[in-house]
C-alpha positions as CSV (number, residue, x, y, z in Angstrom):
1,X,-71.8,280.1,67.5
2,X,-73.4,277.1,66.0
3,X,-70.4,276.6,64.0
4,X,-68.1,277.0,67.1
5,X,-69.9,274.2,68.8
6,X,-69.7,271.7,65.7
7,X,-66.0,272.4,65.7
8,X,-65.6,271.9,69.2
9,X,-67.1,268.1,68.9
10,X,-65.0,267.8,66.0
11,X,-61.8,268.7,67.8
12,X,-63.3,266.7,70.8
13,X,-63.6,263.3,68.1
14,X,-59.9,263.9,67.0
15,X,-58.6,263.1,70.5
16,X,-60.1,259.6,70.7
17,X,-58.6,256.7,68.7
18,X,-61.9,255.2,66.8
19,X,-59.4,252.7,64.6
20,X,-61.4,249.5,64.5
21,X,-63.7,250.3,67.1
22,X,-67.6,249.6,67.5
23,X,-68.9,253.0,68.5
24,X,-71.6,252.8,71.1
25,X,-73.7,256.2,71.7
26,X,-76.8,257.1,73.6
27,X,-79.4,259.3,72.0
28,X,-78.7,262.5,73.0
29,X,-74.8,261.7,71.7
30,X,-76.2,260.5,68.6
31,X,-78.1,263.3,68.2
32,X,-75.2,266.0,68.7
33,X,-72.8,263.5,66.4
34,X,-75.5,263.8,63.5
35,X,-75.7,267.5,64.0
36,X,-71.9,268.6,64.2
37,X,-70.4,265.7,62.2
38,X,-71.8,263.0,59.6
39,X,-71.6,259.2,60.5
40,X,-69.8,259.2,57.4
41,X,-66.9,260.7,59.1
42,X,-66.9,258.7,61.8
43,X,-66.3,256.0,59.3
44,X,-63.7,257.9,57.7
45,X,-62.2,258.3,61.5
46,X,-61.7,254.4,61.6
47,X,-64.7,253.5,63.3
48,X,-66.3,250.0,62.3
49,X,-70.1,250.8,63.5
50,X,-72.2,253.0,65.3
51,X,-74.7,251.3,67.7
52,X,-77.0,252.6,70.1
53,X,-76.0,252.0,73.9
54,X,-77.4,249.0,75.1
55,X,-77.5,247.1,71.8
56,X,-75.4,243.9,71.4
57,X,-73.3,244.3,68.4
58,X,-74.4,241.8,65.5
59,X,-73.3,238.5,65.3
60,X,-71.6,238.1,61.8
61,X,-68.3,239.6,61.4
62,X,-69.4,241.3,58.2
63,X,-72.4,242.9,59.8
64,X,-69.8,244.6,61.8
65,X,-68.7,246.7,59.3
66,X,-70.4,249.7,57.6
67,X,-69.6,250.3,53.8
68,X,-66.1,251.2,53.3
69,X,-65.1,249.7,56.3
70,X,-62.5,246.5,56.6
71,X,-64.3,243.4,56.1
72,X,-63.3,239.9,57.5
73,X,-61.4,241.6,60.4
74,X,-63.3,241.8,64.1
75,X,-63.4,244.9,65.8
76,X,-60.5,245.6,68.5
77,X,-62.2,247.9,70.9
78,X,-65.3,249.6,71.8
79,X,-65.8,253.1,72.4
80,X,-68.8,254.6,74.5
81,X,-70.0,258.0,74.2
82,X,-72.7,259.1,76.8
83,X,-74.3,262.7,76.7
84,X,-74.9,262.3,80.5
85,X,-73.6,260.5,83.5
86,X,-73.5,256.7,82.6
87,X,-75.9,255.3,85.0
88,X,-78.7,258.3,84.0
89,X,-77.9,257.3,80.2
90,X,-78.8,253.7,80.5
91,X,-81.9,253.8,82.7
């Protein structure tokens, strides 16, 4: 059952275009992502960085890229993952 849920998370993430994206996640989504997949796997899918929902992105372009990311080019999109309805997630 646990493996099936992790597989479901991975297949759902495969439908989201993470190339050159800043990924904003709430605490529940971060826990689920860490459990079902690794943050390194998100970077491998093209995400530039994973930030907590509500946090401002770093000002320096170099700080936006985790190791292995493409430096010197700004992210082109933001992706938000919430474990609950957004107004409830950001109280």
